[in-house]
MILOKOL-311609 format. One record per residue (C-alpha): x, z, y; residue in one letter. Coordinates in steps of 0.1 Angstrom, whole numbers, padded with zeros to 4 digits, always signed. Example, Ala and Ser with C-alpha at 12.3 -4.5 7.8 and 13.67 -1.06 7.14 Angstrom:
// residues 2
+0123+0078-0045a+0137+0071-0011s
***
This chain:
// residues 348
+0075-0217+0326m+0057-0249+0306k+0067-0249+0270h+0070-0286+0255h+0064-0291+0217f+0070-0323+0199k+0049-0336+0173r+0062-0339+0138v+0052-0374+0128p+0026-0375+0098g+0013-0338+0109a-0022-0328+0115i-0032-0304+0145s-0042-0272+0141c-0077-0282+0153r-0081-0307+0126t-0065-0286+0095a-0094-0261+0109l-0119-0284+0108a-0107-0299+0076t-0103-0264+0058a-0141-0255+0069l-0150-0288+0059c-0138-0279+0022a-0149-0246+0021l-0188-0256+0033a-0184-0283+0006c-0174-0259-0019s-0191-0228-0018q-0219-0224-0040p-0236-0200-0019g-0243-0236+0007l-0248-0262-0021a-0253-0246-0051q-0273-0214-0048v-0273-0193-0081a-0309-0187-0091l-0319-0148-0084p-0322-0121-0105i-0358-0111-0110t-0364-0068-0115l-0400-0058-0121q-0401-0024-0113v-0432+0001-0123d-0437+0031-0103v-0458+0060-0111e-0472+0088-0093n-0474+0074-0059f-0483+0099-0029v-0482+0087+0005v-0478+0120+0026y-0490+0116+0060t-0477+0136+0092y-0515+0150+0101d-0501+0193+0108v-0480+0195+0135t-0469+0230+0124d-0438+0226+0105f-0443+0264+0090s-0469+0245+0073k-0451+0216+0058f-0451+0216+0019a-0467+0249+0015t-0502+0242+0001d-0503+0245-0035q-0536+0227-0041s-0543+0189-0039k-0547+0182-0005t-0561+0153+0015t-0548+0139+0049s-0569+0153+0079s-0562+0119+0098l-0593+0096+0094g-0590+0061+0081l-0593+0035+0105q-0600+0000+0104q-0589+0005+0064g-0559+0020+0070g-0541+0048+0086l-0543+0052+0121r-0521+0029+0142t-0484+0048+0147f-0488+0075+0119t-0455+0087+0105p-0458+0084+0065i-0439+0092+0037i-0441+0081+0005g-0426+0089-0029i-0433+0079-0063a-0415+0078-0098d-0396+0048-0115i-0411+0043-0153v-0398+0010-0160a-0374-0020-0150v-0386-0054-0168n-0406-0035-0195g-0378-0014-0201t-0380+0026-0200l-0363+0035-0170a-0361+0069-0145k-0358+0074-0112g-0374+0076-0079t-0392+0052-0055w-0388+0067-0017l-0407+0053+0015t-0405+0062+0050r-0422+0046+0081g-0447+0040+0108i-0481+0026+0107v-0486-0003+0131l-0520-0024+0124n-0505-0052+0135l-0536-0078+0142q-0539-0113+0154s-0571-0100+0168s-0570-0065+0171a-0598-0039+0172l-0597-0012+0193p-0566+0012+0178g-0552-0021+0165q-0516-0034+0176a-0522-0069+0188i-0494-0091+0175a-0486-0133+0159d-0483-0111+0130i-0510-0093+0103i-0486-0066+0089r-0495-0029+0085t-0464-0006+0086n-0429-0008+0093m-0409+0009+0067t-0375+0017+0047e-0374+0019+0010q-0350+0031-0017v-0352+0021-0055f-0328+0046-0069e-0329+0037-0108i-0319+0057-0142l-0316+0047-0176q-0342+0065-0197a-0313+0093-0206d-0312+0099-0167g-0279+0081-0167t-0274+0067-0127p-0272+0029-0128i-0278+0023-0092g-0295+0019-0061t-0313-0008-0040i-0322-0001-0001m-0346-0024+0017a-0366-0027+0050s-0399-0041+0056e-0426-0052+0077v-0449-0046+0051g-0483-0057+0035f-0503-0087+0049g-0492-0121+0029a-0458-0125+0016p-0430-0147+0032p-0425-0181+0023p-0401-0180-0013g-0417-0154-0027a-0423-0149-0061p-0459-0168-0069l-0473-0140-0079t-0461-0115-0051s-0493-0104-0033l-0478-0088-0002g-0451-0074+0017n-0423-0090+0037n-0390-0067+0025k-0354-0076+0030a-0330-0060+0006i-0300-0046+0030a-0278-0037+0002g-0270-0016-0028g-0247+0010-0050t-0235+0015-0084g-0243-0021-0103a-0263-0033-0074f-0235-0028-0051l-0234-0057-0026g-0269-0069-0035a-0290-0090-0013r-0329-0107-0014g-0360-0094-0012q-0390-0075-0026v-0426-0078-0027g-0453-0061-0051f-0478-0078-0076s-0496-0047-0083q-0513-0015-0066s-0541+0009-0073a-0551+0041-0066g-0524+0053-0042i-0532+0089-0035r-0529+0098+0006i-0523+0135+0013a-0511+0158+0040s-0479+0168+0047v-0489+0203+0040s-0491+0198+0005e-0463+0211-0015d-0449+0177-0031p-0432+0203-0059a-0470+0194-0075s-0472+0159-0067r-0467+0152-0103r-0492+0174-0114l-0522+0164-0086n-0516+0126-0095g-0512+0094-0078g-0510+0057-0078g-0491+0030-0093t-0473+0003-0082s-0450-0026-0093r-0424-0038-0070h-0407-0075-0072l-0372-0075-0069i-0357-0111-0061q-0323-0100-0058m-0288-0123-0055f-0263-0098-0073p-0225-0094-0059m-0213-0103-0095s-0231-0115-0129r-0219-0105-0163p-0199-0137-0174e-0182-0142-0209i-0142-0151-0199v-0139-0188-0206s-0105-0197-0223t-0089-0233-0233t-0102-0225-0268a-0137-0218-0261g-0157-0185-0250p-0136-0155-0256a-0152-0142-0285i-0131-0128-0312f-0134-0117-0349h-0123-0084-0355a-0088-0094-0360d-0093-0110-0326f-0086-0146-0342s-0110-0166-0320p-0145-0178-0333v-0143-0217-0336t-0154-0240-0356a-0128-0237-0381a-0137-0200-0383k-0172-0195-0373p-0193-0164-0369a-0215-0152-0398k-0242-0131-0393t-0240-0099-0399g-0202-0098-0383e-0191-0074-0358v-0178-0096-0329l-0157-0089-0297i-0165-0101-0261v-0141-0103-0231r-0162-0105-0205a-0164-0098-0165t-0188-0085-0140g-0204-0057-0160l-0204-0034-0133g-0193+0004-0129p-0182+0027-0158t-0177+0061-0166r-0157+0085-0157p-0150+0056-0135g-0122+0038-0123v-0114+0029-0080d-0126-0003-0071f-0101-0032-0078g-0080-0008-0106q-0071-0016-0139l-0088+0002-0168f-0065+0026-0179p-0049+0031-0212s-0053+0066-0221d-0091+0071-0212a-0117+0044-0227l-0141+0037-0198q-0177+0035-0210q-0199+0005-0192v-0223+0027-0171n-0255+0002-0172s-0275-0007-0201p-0263-0037-0217l-0283-0059-0240p-0265-0090-0258v-0290-0114-0266l-0280-0137-0298v-0307-0168-0295n-0327-0149-0276g-0327-0118-0300q-0311-0084-0293q-0280-0076-0311a-0265-0040-0317g-0237-0034-0295v-0214-0008-0313a-0189-0005-0279n-0190-0015-0243a-0157-0005-0224i-0135-0013-0197g-0107-0034-0210w-0073-0010-0210p-0049-0025-0188g-0073-0052-0174l-0093-0054-0138v-0135-0059-0140d-0124-0073-0178t-0146-0055-0205y-0150-0053-0239r-0181-0054-0255v-0188-0053-0294d-0219-0068-0313f-0230-0078-0343r-0245-0110-0352v-0280-0101-0360p-0293-0108-0397d-0310-0140-0399g-0296-0162-0372t-0298-0198-0381l-0264-0219-0390a-0256-0237-0361g-0248-0233-0323m-0257-0199-0316a-0263-0190-0276a-0247-0156-0268i-0260-0139-0231q-0249-0105-0220l-0271-0085-0194s-0259-0055-0171a-0286-0036-0154a-0309-0062-0159w-0287-0089-0141i-0278-0119-0165t-0247-0138-0172g-0250-0175-0183a-0253-0184-0221p-0225-0195-0242v-0225-0211-0275s-0205-0202-0305i-0203-0216-0342p-0224-0194-0367v-0220-0201-0402q
***
């Protein structure tokens, strides 16, 4: 049975409506027309050791207390093609700030070459290995911050658009957890020295005693959210201790403790489920390192908590540094090295 529908005068078809909506979405999406700049993390690692599967007897894995060199010979300047590898290193700093954590890599050596010699893999690209990599980053006191996962066809030339200081690697960030939940981007490296290649028979409990190499990784990351100071009709949501707003009529003063209402500061301790209100009966401390900059100078942070009764909204109390010049001062928040846009407030 056929159904007949009358077109309502002045109405548009579903196809036209869909096309109009998609056009509006494309024109309004910042990801398509106004891409936000990525965040760059410079991650330094030490005691970098690559363990190679040169032993087939499982009973000998991780048993030798001494420093053991891989029995696999080097071929054309690298490990033999098809060698499985495991790399372990200690994260010691992020963007020059002391940190802890572990960097792990797992993969297989391929020795891809456009002019392959015997034992190498013929290909149109020049790459050494194919790996998965994990950066699990902690604060200097051991507090977990989050993890960044990446995969790559490694070494060789850096990809187009990589940081100009990148020497190689072609890693894509597959995602993250904690403060880096939903992250995307790419990873390269700018320094690498003294990486040690060991046998899987070496006991990895002695890795730090036996020593290893160093490496500096460059993470270009597009986070799912960024720290932002809430904007109101009166200006940035920055208040005096009595919760009156900082305005030209009532400016901030050097040495004064101000209150900021912000979003995008990430997980809290002990934590709430995603999208839930921060409770009023138990304060939720911001989990990530949270510096506040005033005109580029670090301010003392007295308090950083989830704002009770609100979702993804936080209270940060900071002290205006002594010596801040009178006039308009730039205030900028950063959480887990992810920086937000600065706002300006009057300082007397």
